[in-house]
N, C-alpha and C positions, 0 to 999 in steps of 0.2 A: 514571596510569602513562604515561610517554612511550614512543615507539617504541624509543628507545635502551635503555630499561630492560627492555622486554618480551622474552620468549623468542621465538625465530624458528623453532620446529618446524613442519614441513609434514606434515600428517597426510593419509593416504588411508584413509578408513574405509569399508568395504563390508560390507553385510549384517550390520549391528550394531544392536542395540536400545540406545538411550541414553535411554529413557523416564525422565522425572523429573530429567534432568540440568540443571545450571545453568551458564551461561557468563557470566562477569562480566568486563568490561574486556578483551574478546577482539576482535581484528581478524580478520574473515573477508573482508577486501578481496579481490576477484577470485576468490572461492570459488564453487563450483557445488554446489548441493544438488539432487539429481535422484532421481526415483522414490522419494520419501521422504514420510513422514507427519509433519505438524506440527500435527495435531489438538490443540486446546487450548493450543498454544504461545503465548507472549506475547513481544512485542518491546517493550521499554520503554527510553526514552532512547537511541534508536538512530539513528545517522547512516546513512541508506540512499540517499544521493544516487546516482542512476544505477541503482538496483535494477531488475532486469528479472524479471518474473513472467510465465510463459507456461504454457499448458495446465494451469492450476491450478483447483481447486475451492475457492472462497472463500465458499461458502454459509454464511451466519450470521456472517461476519467482522465485526468492529467496529473502526472507526478513529476515534480521537478525538485532538484536539490534534496533528494531522499537517499538514505542509506538502506539498501536492500541486501546488504551482505548477509550470507547464510539464510536468506529467505527461501522458501519452498513454494512452488506453484504446481498444483496437481489438478488434473481433470479440468483444464481451462480452455476456453475458446480464445485463442490469441490471433484470430483473423484480423488483419489490418493493423496489428500492433506495430508501433514505431518506437525504436530505441535509438537515441543519438547522444553523442558526447558522453558516453558512459564508460566506466571502468569495468572491464569484463574478465579480469584475472580470475581463473578458476570457474567461470560460468560454464555450465553444461546444459545441453538439451538432449534428453534421452541418453545420457551418459557420454555424449560427444562434446569435447571442448569447443566452445564457440570460436575461440581464437584460432583453432585448427581449421574449422570450417571456413572462416574468413580468409585465412592464408591460402587454403586450397582454391577458393573461389578466385582470389586475386591472381594466383599462379595460372589458373585456367584462362583468365582474361588476357594475360600477357602471352600465353602460348598460342592463342587462337588468332 
């Protein structure tokens, strides 16, 4: 559906349970979801360029087949975070290239 075909209602929903709801081909551009529960929610085939998430509990969240290029993570608890089968070109942690850290780790394993 193109933007020309879509309806243009602006909703303000407050203090509402929409559990089990389904939203398909919906534009939430420039929307704000605040003080809400998304437990068990799924975002599938979603364009979320510029998405901002703050003060959120993402414990147990799963991300697959996502493009996080140029994403920024600050003030985060990454305890137990697992990253696998990922392209890490240019990825840094505290200014250190992750590829360099992995290379140093592998070199230390073969030297020991």
